[in-house]
C-alpha positions as CSV (number, residue, x, y, z in Angstrom):
1,M,207.7,117.6,134.1
2,T,208.1,121.0,135.0
3,K,205.4,122.8,137.2
4,Q,204.3,125.2,134.3
5,Q,203.7,121.8,132.1
6,R,201.4,120.0,134.9
7,K,199.5,122.8,135.1
8,K,198.8,123.1,131.7
9,A,198.0,119.4,131.4
10,N,195.6,119.6,134.3
11,S,193.8,122.3,132.8
12,K,192.9,120.4,129.9
13,K,191.4,117.4,131.7
14,P,188.0,119.3,132.8
15,S,187.7,120.1,129.2
16,A,187.9,116.1,128.3
17,Q,185.5,115.2,131.0
18,K,183.0,118.0,129.7
19,A,183.5,116.7,126.3
20,K,182.7,113.0,127.5
21,Q,179.8,114.6,129.4
22,T,178.2,116.6,126.2
23,E,179.0,113.3,124.3
24,G,176.6,111.3,126.5
25,T,174.2,114.0,126.8
26,D,173.8,114.4,122.8
27,S,173.3,110.5,122.6
28,K,170.0,110.7,125.1
29,Q,168.6,113.9,123.7
30,P,166.8,112.5,120.7
31,N,164.9,109.7,122.7
32,R,163.7,112.2,125.2
33,S,162.4,114.8,122.5
34,L,160.6,111.8,120.7
35,I,158.8,111.2,123.8
36,R,158.1,115.0,124.3
37,R,156.7,115.0,121.0
38,L,154.5,112.0,121.4
39,F,153.1,113.1,124.5
40,Y,152.2,116.6,122.7
41,G,150.7,114.6,119.7
42,L,148.4,112.7,122.1
43,A,147.5,115.7,123.9
44,V,146.7,117.5,120.9
45,A,144.4,114.5,119.5
46,G,143.0,114.3,123.0
47,V,142.0,117.7,122.7
48,W,140.4,117.8,119.5
49,G,138.6,114.4,120.0
50,A,137.3,116.0,123.1
51,I,136.1,119.0,121.2
52,L,134.6,116.9,118.5
53,G,133.0,114.5,120.9
54,I,131.5,117.6,122.5
55,L,130.3,119.2,119.1
56,A,128.7,115.4,118.4
57,L,127.4,115.2,121.6
58,G,125.7,118.7,121.4
59,Y,124.6,118.0,117.9
60,L,122.8,115.0,119.2
61,A,121.2,116.8,122.0
62,H,120.3,119.7,120.2
63,D,118.2,117.7,117.7
64,L,116.7,115.3,120.0
65,P,112.7,116.0,119.4
66,D,110.3,116.8,121.9
67,L,108.0,114.2,123.4
68,D,105.1,115.3,121.3
69,D,107.1,115.1,117.9
70,L,108.3,111.8,117.9
71,P,106.8,109.7,115.1
72,A,104.3,106.8,116.1
73,P,106.2,103.4,116.4
74,G,105.9,100.8,113.6
75,A,104.4,103.9,111.8
76,N,105.8,102.3,108.4
77,D,104.7,98.7,109.3
78,Q,102.6,96.7,106.9
79,A,98.9,96.3,108.5
80,I,96.8,93.7,106.9
81,I,93.2,93.5,108.4
82,I,91.2,90.1,107.5
83,K,87.6,90.1,107.4
84,A,84.9,87.1,107.4
85,A,82.3,87.0,105.0
86,N,80.0,88.8,107.3
87,G,82.3,91.6,107.7
88,A,83.7,90.9,111.2
89,T,87.5,91.5,111.7
90,L,89.0,88.3,112.0
91,V,92.4,89.3,112.9
92,R,94.6,92.3,112.7
93,N,98.1,92.1,111.6
94,G,100.1,95.2,112.0
95,P,101.0,98.0,114.3
96,I,97.8,98.6,117.1
97,Y,98.1,101.6,118.9
98,G,96.0,102.2,122.5
99,D,95.9,105.4,124.7
100,W,98.7,107.6,125.6
101,I,99.4,106.8,129.2
102,R,100.9,109.6,131.1
103,Y,103.4,108.5,134.1
104,E,100.7,109.2,137.0
105,Q,98.3,106.8,135.4
106,V,100.9,103.9,134.9
107,P,100.1,101.4,137.9
108,E,103.1,100.9,140.5
109,A,103.0,97.5,139.6
110,L,103.9,97.8,136.0
111,I,107.0,100.4,137.0
112,R,108.1,97.7,139.5
113,A,107.8,94.9,137.0
114,F,109.7,96.5,134.1
115,T,112.2,98.2,136.3
116,S,113.0,94.9,138.1
117,V,113.2,92.8,134.7
118,E,114.7,95.6,132.2
119,D,116.4,97.8,134.3
120,R,117.1,97.5,138.2
121,H,119.1,100.7,138.7
122,F,117.0,102.6,136.3
123,F,116.4,105.4,138.8
124,E,120.2,105.5,139.9
125,H,122.2,105.8,136.6
126,S,122.5,108.3,134.2
127,G,121.4,106.2,131.4
128,I,124.1,103.7,131.4
129,D,124.4,100.9,133.9
130,S,128.4,100.4,134.4
131,R,127.7,97.2,136.1
132,G,125.7,95.5,133.8
133,L,127.7,97.0,130.8
134,A,130.7,95.4,132.4
135,R,128.9,92.3,132.5
136,A,128.1,92.6,128.7
137,V,131.5,93.4,127.7
138,V,132.9,90.4,129.7
139,T,130.2,87.9,127.9
140,N,131.0,89.6,124.5
141,V,134.6,89.2,124.8
142,R,134.4,85.4,125.8
143,K,131.8,84.8,122.7
144,G,133.5,87.0,120.6
145,Q,131.0,88.5,119.0
146,I,128.3,90.9,120.1
147,R,125.8,88.5,122.0
148,A,124.7,90.5,125.3
149,G,123.9,94.3,125.4
150,G,123.7,95.0,128.8
151,S,121.2,97.8,127.8
152,T,119.4,100.0,130.3
153,I,115.8,101.1,129.5
154,T,117.0,104.6,128.5
155,Q,119.4,102.6,126.1
156,Q,116.6,100.6,124.9
157,L,114.6,103.8,124.2
158,A,117.6,105.3,122.1
159,K,117.7,102.2,120.0
160,N,113.7,102.6,119.7
161,L,113.9,106.3,118.5
162,F,117.2,106.4,116.3
163,L,119.0,103.3,115.6
164,S,118.7,99.7,113.8
165,S,118.5,96.6,116.0
166,D,122.0,95.8,114.2
167,R,124.5,94.2,116.7
168,T,127.5,96.2,116.0
169,M,129.8,98.0,118.2
170,T,129.4,101.6,116.3
171,R,125.4,100.9,117.0
172,K,126.3,100.4,120.5
173,A,128.5,103.5,120.9
174,R,125.9,105.7,119.3
175,E,123.3,104.2,121.8
176,L,125.4,104.9,124.7
177,L,125.6,108.7,123.6
178,L,122.3,109.0,122.8
179,A,121.2,107.4,126.2
180,F,123.3,110.0,128.1
181,W,121.7,112.7,126.3
182,L,118.4,111.4,126.6
183,E,118.8,111.6,130.5
184,Q,120.3,115.1,130.1
185,K,116.9,116.2,128.1
186,F,114.3,114.5,129.7
187,T,113.5,113.3,133.5
188,K,113.4,109.6,134.6
189,E,109.4,109.7,134.5
190,Q,109.3,111.2,131.0
191,I,111.9,108.6,129.7
192,L,110.0,105.6,131.5
193,T,107.0,107.2,130.4
194,L,108.0,107.3,126.5
195,Y,109.5,103.8,126.6
196,L,106.2,102.3,128.0
197,N,104.2,103.9,125.4
198,R,106.2,102.7,122.5
199,V,107.8,99.4,123.6
200,Y,106.5,96.3,121.3
201,F,104.6,93.7,122.9
202,G,104.0,91.5,119.9
203,G,100.8,90.9,118.2
204,G,101.1,94.1,116.4
205,A,100.7,95.8,120.0
206,Y,102.9,99.2,120.6
207,G,102.8,100.5,124.0
208,I,101.3,99.6,127.3
209,D,97.7,100.3,126.6
210,A,97.4,98.6,123.2
211,A,98.8,95.6,125.1
212,A,96.5,96.0,127.8
213,R,93.5,96.0,125.6
214,K,94.9,93.3,123.0
215,F,95.5,90.8,125.6
216,F,93.3,91.4,128.8
217,G,90.5,93.5,127.1
218,H,91.2,96.8,129.2
219,T,93.0,99.9,129.5
220,A,96.7,99.9,130.9
221,R,95.5,102.0,133.7
222,T,94.1,99.2,135.7
223,L,96.3,96.3,134.9
224,S,96.6,93.8,137.8
225,I,100.1,92.6,139.2
226,A,99.9,89.4,137.3
227,E,99.0,91.3,134.0
228,A,101.8,93.8,134.6
229,A,104.3,91.0,135.0
230,M,103.2,89.1,132.0
231,L,103.3,92.1,130.0
232,A,107.0,93.0,131.2
233,G,107.8,89.3,130.3
234,L,106.9,89.9,126.7
235,V,109.6,92.7,125.7
236,K,112.5,90.1,125.1
237,A,110.6,87.8,123.0
238,P,107.2,88.9,122.2
239,S,106.3,86.0,119.6
240,R,107.5,83.2,121.9
241,Y,105.5,84.2,124.6
242,A,102.5,86.1,123.0
243,P,99.7,85.5,125.6
244,H,97.0,84.9,122.9
245,I,98.8,82.2,121.1
246,N,100.8,80.6,124.1
247,P,98.9,81.5,127.1
248,K,100.7,78.7,128.9
249,G,104.3,79.8,127.9
250,A,103.2,83.6,129.0
251,W,102.1,82.6,132.3
252,V,105.2,80.9,132.8
253,R,107.4,83.9,131.7
254,A,105.2,86.0,134.0
255,Q,105.9,83.8,137.0
256,T,109.6,84.3,136.1
257,V,109.0,88.1,136.2
258,L,107.2,88.0,139.7
259,D,110.4,85.8,141.1
260,T,112.7,88.5,139.8
261,M,110.4,91.1,141.4
262,V,111.0,89.5,144.8
263,D,114.5,89.2,144.4
264,A,114.6,93.0,143.2
265,G,112.6,94.0,146.7
266,A,109.5,95.1,144.3
267,L,107.2,92.3,145.7
268,T,107.0,90.2,148.7
269,E,107.9,86.6,148.3
270,A,103.9,85.9,150.0
271,A,102.3,88.3,147.7
272,A,104.1,86.8,144.7
273,T,103.1,83.3,145.8
274,K,99.5,84.4,146.2
275,I,99.6,85.8,142.8
276,K,100.9,82.7,141.1
277,Q,97.9,80.8,142.3
278,Q,95.6,82.9,139.9
279,P,96.6,83.7,136.2
280,P,95.2,86.5,134.5
281,T,92.0,85.9,131.9
282,I,93.7,86.5,128.5
283,R,91.3,87.7,126.0
284,G,90.8,85.4,122.8
285,A,93.3,83.0,124.2
286,A,90.5,80.3,124.7
287,A,88.6,80.9,121.8
288,G,89.1,82.0,118.4
289,N,92.8,80.8,117.8
290,D,91.6,78.4,115.3
291,V,91.2,81.0,112.7
292,R,94.7,81.9,112.7
293,Y,95.1,78.8,110.2
294,F,92.9,80.3,107.8
295,T,94.1,83.7,108.1
296,D,97.9,82.5,108.0
297,W,96.7,80.9,104.5
298,V,94.9,83.7,103.0
299,T,97.8,86.1,103.9
300,G,100.0,83.8,101.5
301,E,97.4,83.5,99.1
302,A,96.8,87.2,98.9
303,T,100.7,87.5,97.4
304,R,99.8,84.5,95.0
305,V,96.7,86.2,93.1
306,L,98.2,89.8,93.5
307,P,102.0,89.7,93.5
308,E,102.1,93.5,93.6
309,A,100.6,93.1,97.2
310,Q,103.7,92.1,98.9
311,G,104.6,94.2,101.6
312,R,101.9,96.6,101.2
313,S,98.9,97.6,104.1
314,L,95.8,95.8,102.9
315,V,92.4,94.9,104.0
316,I,91.2,91.3,102.7
317,Y,87.8,90.2,102.8
318,T,87.3,86.5,102.8
319,T,84.7,83.8,102.6
320,L,85.2,82.6,105.9
321,D,82.0,81.9,107.9
322,P,82.3,82.6,111.5
323,G,79.6,80.3,112.6
324,V,80.8,77.2,110.3
325,Q,84.3,77.8,111.5
326,R,83.2,77.7,115.3
327,A,81.4,74.5,114.5
328,A,84.4,72.9,112.9
329,A,86.9,74.0,115.8
330,M,84.5,72.6,118.4
331,A,83.7,69.4,116.5
332,L,87.7,68.7,116.1
333,D,88.3,69.4,119.7
334,R,85.3,67.1,121.0
335,G,87.0,64.4,118.8
336,L,90.6,64.7,119.7
337,S,89.8,65.2,123.3
338,G,87.8,62.3,123.9
339,E,88.2,59.6,121.5
340,G,91.1,60.8,119.8
341,A,93.1,61.1,123.3
342,K,92.0,57.5,124.2
343,R,93.2,56.0,120.8
344,G,96.4,57.9,120.3
345,A,95.3,60.4,117.8
346,N,96.8,63.8,118.9
347,Q,96.4,66.1,115.7
348,G,93.4,66.6,113.0
349,A,92.3,68.9,110.4
350,I,88.9,70.0,109.0
351,V,88.1,71.9,105.7
352,A,84.7,73.0,104.7
353,L,83.7,74.2,101.4
354,E,80.8,75.9,99.5
355,H,80.3,73.5,96.4
356,D,81.8,76.1,94.1
357,G,85.1,76.0,96.4
358,A,84.7,78.9,98.7
359,V,86.3,78.0,102.0
360,R,83.7,78.1,104.8
361,A,85.9,76.9,107.7
362,M,89.7,75.7,107.9
363,V,90.9,74.4,111.2
364,G,94.6,73.4,110.9
365,G,95.8,71.4,114.0
366,A,94.4,70.8,117.4
367,D,95.9,74.1,119.1
368,Y,97.4,76.9,117.0
369,G,99.3,78.1,119.9
370,T,101.1,75.1,120.2
371,S,101.9,74.4,116.6
372,Q,100.9,76.8,113.7
373,Y,101.6,74.1,111.4
374,N,98.5,74.0,108.9
375,R,97.5,70.4,108.3
376,A,94.7,71.2,106.2
377,V,97.0,72.7,103.5
378,Q,100.7,71.9,104.1
379,A,100.7,68.4,105.4
380,L,101.3,65.5,103.0
381,R,99.0,62.4,104.4
382,Q,98.0,59.2,102.6
383,P,94.0,59.7,102.2
384,G,93.6,55.5,102.1
385,S,90.4,54.3,100.6
386,A,89.0,58.3,100.2
387,F,91.2,58.3,97.2
388,K,89.2,55.4,95.7
389,L,86.6,58.0,94.5
390,F,89.3,59.0,91.6
391,S,89.6,55.2,90.7
392,Y,85.8,54.5,90.8
393,L,85.0,58.0,88.6
394,A,87.8,56.7,85.8
395,A,86.1,53.4,85.8
396,L,82.5,54.9,85.3
397,E,84.0,57.0,82.8
398,G,85.6,53.8,81.2
399,G,82.2,52.2,81.0
400,V,82.0,50.3,84.4
401,K,78.4,50.3,85.8
402,P,77.9,50.4,89.5
403,S,75.6,47.3,88.8
404,D,78.5,45.2,87.3
405,R,80.0,42.5,89.4
406,Y,83.4,41.8,90.5
407,N,84.9,39.0,92.4
408,D,86.4,39.9,95.6
409,A,89.2,37.2,95.7
410,P,93.2,37.3,96.2
411,I,94.8,39.0,93.1
412,S,98.7,39.5,92.7
413,I,99.8,42.7,90.6
414,D,103.6,42.8,89.9
415,G,104.3,40.7,93.0
416,W,101.8,42.9,95.1
417,S,99.0,41.4,96.5
418,P,96.2,43.7,98.4
419,K,94.4,42.5,101.4
420,N,91.1,43.9,102.6
421,Y,90.8,45.7,106.2
422,S,88.8,42.5,107.3
423,G,91.3,40.1,106.4
424,K,88.7,38.3,104.4
425,F,87.3,37.6,100.6
426,D,83.6,37.6,100.3
427,G,83.3,36.8,96.6
428,P,81.4,38.2,93.8
429,M,79.5,41.6,94.6
430,T,78.7,44.7,92.7
431,V,80.9,47.9,92.2
432,Q,78.4,49.8,94.3
433,E,78.7,47.2,97.4
434,A,82.5,46.9,96.6
435,F,82.8,50.6,97.1
436,A,80.5,51.2,100.0
437,R,82.2,48.3,102.1
438,S,85.5,49.7,100.8
439,I,86.8,46.2,99.2
440,N,90.4,46.9,98.1
441,T,90.5,43.9,95.8
442,V,87.7,45.2,93.8
443,A,89.2,48.8,93.5
444,V,92.3,47.5,92.3
445,Q,90.8,45.3,89.6
446,V,88.8,48.1,88.2
447,A,91.8,50.3,88.3
448,E,93.6,47.9,86.2
449,K,90.8,47.5,84.0
450,V,90.7,51.1,82.8
451,G,94.4,51.9,83.1
452,R,96.4,53.5,86.5
453,D,97.3,56.2,84.5
454,R,93.6,57.2,83.9
455,V,93.1,57.2,87.6
456,A,96.0,59.8,88.2
457,A,94.7,62.1,85.4
458,M,91.1,62.0,87.1
459,A,93.1,62.7,90.3
460,K,94.9,65.5,88.7
461,R,91.6,66.8,86.9
462,L,89.9,67.0,90.2
463,G,92.5,69.2,91.7
464,I,94.9,66.8,93.2
465,T,98.0,69.1,93.1
466,T,100.6,66.7,94.3
467,N,102.5,63.8,93.0
468,V,100.6,61.0,91.7
469,T,102.6,58.0,90.5
470,P,100.4,55.0,88.9
471,L,101.7,52.4,90.9
472,P,99.4,49.5,91.5
473,S,98.7,50.4,95.1
474,L,97.4,53.9,93.8
475,P,93.5,53.0,94.1
476,L,94.4,52.2,97.8
477,G,95.4,55.9,98.6
478,T,98.9,55.0,99.2
479,E,100.0,58.5,97.5
480,E,99.9,61.8,99.8
481,V,97.6,64.6,99.3
482,K,96.8,67.6,101.0
483,L,93.3,67.8,102.7
484,L,92.3,71.1,100.9
485,D,92.9,69.3,97.4
486,L,90.8,66.3,98.5
487,T,87.7,68.3,99.5
488,G,87.9,70.3,96.6
489,A,87.7,67.2,94.6
490,Y,84.7,65.9,96.5
491,A,83.0,69.4,96.0
492,S,83.2,68.8,92.4
493,I,80.9,66.1,92.6
494,A,78.6,68.2,94.9
495,N,78.9,71.0,92.4
496,G,77.4,68.6,89.5
497,G,80.8,67.8,87.9
498,F,82.0,71.2,87.8
499,A,85.5,72.1,89.1
500,A,85.6,73.3,93.0
501,E,88.9,75.1,93.1
502,P,89.4,76.0,96.7
503,Y,89.9,79.8,97.2
504,G,89.3,81.9,100.6
505,I,89.7,85.8,99.2
506,L,86.7,87.7,97.6
507,E,88.4,91.0,97.7
508,I,91.5,92.9,98.4
509,T,91.5,96.7,99.2
510,T,94.0,99.4,100.3
511,L,93.5,100.8,104.0
512,E,91.9,103.7,102.4
513,G,89.3,101.3,100.8
514,Q,90.3,101.3,97.1
515,V,89.7,97.9,95.2
516,I,92.8,96.5,94.1
517,Y,91.6,93.0,93.7
518,R,88.5,91.3,93.5
519,K,87.6,87.6,92.4
520,I,85.5,87.9,89.3
521,P,82.9,85.3,88.7
522,S,83.8,82.9,85.9
523,R,82.2,80.2,83.8
524,P,83.1,76.9,86.0
525,R,85.3,74.5,84.0
526,P,83.4,71.3,83.7
527,V,85.4,68.1,84.7
528,L,82.8,65.1,84.6
529,A,79.8,64.4,82.7
530,Y,76.8,64.7,84.9
531,P,75.8,60.8,84.7
532,I,79.1,60.1,86.1
533,V,78.2,62.8,89.0
534,E,74.9,61.0,89.6
535,D,76.3,57.6,89.8
536,M,79.0,58.3,91.9
537,A,76.6,60.7,94.2
538,K,74.5,57.3,94.7
539,M,77.7,55.3,95.5
540,L,79.0,57.8,97.9
541,T,75.3,57.9,99.8
542,A,75.3,54.1,100.1
543,V,78.6,54.6,102.2
544,V,76.7,56.9,104.5
545,E,73.6,54.7,104.8
546,W,75.2,51.4,105.0
547,G,78.6,51.1,104.3
548,S,81.9,52.2,105.8
549,G,80.6,55.7,106.7
550,K,77.8,55.0,108.7
551,N,79.0,57.1,111.5
552,A,78.8,60.2,109.3
553,A,75.1,59.5,109.0
554,I,73.2,63.3,110.1
555,D,69.7,64.5,109.9
556,R,69.5,65.0,105.9
557,A,71.2,63.2,102.8
558,A,74.7,63.1,103.0
559,A,77.5,61.3,100.8
560,G,81.2,60.5,101.6
561,K,84.2,58.1,101.7
562,S,86.1,56.9,104.6
563,G,89.9,56.3,104.5
564,T,92.6,54.5,106.6
565,S,96.0,54.4,106.0
566,Q,98.5,51.4,106.7
567,D,99.0,50.8,110.4
568,S,96.2,53.4,111.2
569,R,98.5,56.2,110.6
570,D,96.2,58.4,108.9
571,A,92.5,58.5,109.0
572,V,90.1,60.8,106.8
573,F,86.3,61.0,106.1
574,A,85.3,63.4,103.0
575,G,81.8,63.9,102.0
576,F,79.0,66.6,101.2
577,T,75.6,67.5,101.6
578,S,73.6,69.7,99.4
579,D,74.9,72.9,101.0
580,M,78.3,71.8,102.0
581,T,81.5,69.8,101.3
582,A,83.7,68.9,104.5
583,A,86.7,66.7,104.7
584,V,88.5,65.7,108.3
585,W,92.0,63.9,108.9
586,V,93.2,62.6,112.2
587,G,96.6,61.3,113.2
588,N,99.9,62.3,114.4
589,D,102.5,64.7,112.9
590,D,105.2,62.0,113.2
591,G,103.1,59.2,112.1
592,T,102.8,57.3,115.2
593,P,100.1,54.8,114.5
594,M,96.7,55.3,116.1
595,K,95.3,52.5,118.2
596,G,92.5,51.2,115.9
597,V,91.3,54.3,114.4
598,T,89.9,54.1,110.9
599,G,88.3,56.7,108.6
600,G,84.7,55.2,109.2
601,G,85.3,55.6,113.1
602,L,86.8,58.9,114.8
603,P,86.7,61.1,111.6
604,A,83.4,60.1,110.6
605,R,82.0,60.8,113.9
606,I,84.0,64.3,114.1
607,W,82.4,65.0,110.5
608,S,78.8,64.3,111.8
609,D,79.2,66.2,114.6
610,F,80.5,69.2,112.8
611,M,77.8,69.0,109.9
612,L,75.0,68.8,112.4
613,E,76.1,72.0,113.8
614,A,77.2,73.8,110.5
615,H,73.5,73.1,108.9
616,A,71.6,73.6,112.1
617,G,68.2,75.5,111.1
618,A,69.0,74.9,107.6
619,P,66.4,73.8,105.2
620,V,66.5,69.7,104.3
621,R,67.1,69.6,100.8
622,P,68.4,66.5,98.4
623,L,71.8,66.0,97.3
624,L,72.7,67.6,94.1
625,A,70.1,70.3,94.4
626,D,72.1,73.1,93.2
627,A,74.0,70.9,90.7
628,G,75.1,73.3,87.7
629,M,73.7,76.4,89.5
630,Y,77.3,78.1,89.0
631,A,77.4,77.2,85.3
632,D,74.2,78.9,84.4
633,S,75.2,82.1,86.4
634,A,78.5,82.5,85.2
635,A,79.3,85.2,82.7
636,D,82.8,84.7,82.0
637,P,84.1,82.1,79.7
638,D,87.6,81.7,80.9
639,P,88.1,80.2,84.0
640,R,91.2,82.3,84.7
641,R,91.2,85.9,85.7
642,T,90.3,87.2,82.2
643,E,88.9,90.6,83.4
644,E,91.5,93.3,84.3
645,Q,91.7,93.9,88.0
646,P,91.6,97.4,89.2
647,K,95.3,98.6,89.1
648,P,97.0,99.4,92.5
649,E,98.3,102.8,93.1
650,K,101.9,103.5,92.8
651,K,103.8,103.3,96.1
652,K,105.2,106.3,96.8
653,K,108.8,106.5,98.5
654,K,108.7,108.0,101.9
655,K,111.2,109.7,103.6
656,G,113.2,108.0,106.2
657,F,113.1,108.5,109.8
658,F,116.3,110.9,109.8
659,E,115.3,112.9,106.9
660,R,111.8,113.6,108.6
661,L,114.0,114.3,111.9
662,F,116.7,116.4,110.3
663,G,115.0,117.7,107.2
664,S,117.5,116.6,104.7
């Protein structure tokens, strides 16, 4: 190769190398371009997101109302006020408000209690507690759902003011944004003031002053440390720890709050120990709780007699007599805490009626705070021999006379052989003696004579609403009944043979006083001929004078019947005087047998104790003194509600909170 040819060849090599370099550069260029575009897109999105976020936050901040413009908490909640026959307020369900307590008026103990329990770093964070939020996130990830909130007091206030209680990520995000801007708009003192005056404490009480007045009977300005701890412990579960219903549970929770205050450095351990030795006095916890059984029942009855009342704020005027109610509650408490405790009778119930069916007293259990289950109207229990009322009424209607004689001897019906409580058989005796002594064999014989179907029909006629199957054992009270129904049936005798259908409502009005329901006097429905009533009244009187119900005797004429179910699982006494009919049941919710308790024993003694107190100062009158008086005074021939009731006003649709807030 010549020198010129080599030079020419060498001159081409760099071009080849350059071509290779260019080729390599072109293959990497698309990847770098894609990355640049991606970063650019993210940057733009971030900028726009920030702009939109700032605009949204600015919009929220701009439209946060002033303290004075915020709506009252619970303003749209249903309020139900229930009044006794004398006009006294028995209970108020719905929002209750106290004074607005300024920050400088809030006891230091209350501030320390709330911040210790609800938000230990309240005075340090800017609306969001990052440590608490991190713990909540970890918990929620582990659970796979929104369970823990990690909410600060500011977040709780944001939710209270603007948001629903839904546990969603969207709501939580809005809560965080609102909490941040609340901190920008208000001072810490203002936020805490707003929170304490709006938080719900249960029992319809919104705010610390309403709660202090409801539970302790005084203003929040003078709360003690023990009272402050109890209120601080209510916020998480106001129903569970309601002091007026569950004072023991509320105090246990308050002690936990005191321990938390010690842990947070807000209280010394010595001070906490001293405070724990003296629980605060809770207003209404020791007495008056028993009336809640009646008010719960009446609240349900209101929607039954007036379906359109559902969800409305109402004032319900009732038949309850506070004095008779107190007598019933005290008699039941004495019976269960004394003899009942020794004999394994842990529960009981009392119902007292006017002879026309008006409920004067109702106690549905030993302690409403422990159990709200109403044994007077919800429980189905065997009445035992108290059910013999229907067997003998059917027999009297069928031609059997109190003086007729039957043989107390072993019998067998479809392979079943009834036995007497004594285990003995006493031979021939009159129907009246058999009834007074509660002889089972004779009760079965008279029922078989007239027919079990007629016995079942008699029970239904006198107001037993539960199932009554005409089995051979039906006359002995093996079918379960409600105590309220049984009381109404006995009241039909006291009422001269006219139905005594239990009722508790006299009138229902709006909060403004407009009458939307009034019980209209109606002609009583006759269920028994008066001669039958007279015979049965004499037989029931014999039970109390010398029969199985001697323990029910009081200072005036009384009539009634005892009843005991198998193995003493239930014991009942039902009876009446010239002024009132009442029934008492004792037993155990789980059906555990009592120790030798019979209807003529503990229930009869409770009945006597109650009736003596309820009749104190009342003139002594003969039985059936008012028989038929309701029929004479009635003007409405239809026992149903025939007169047109006042028409309720139409419910106007109210604007929602955001509509009112933003004016849309």
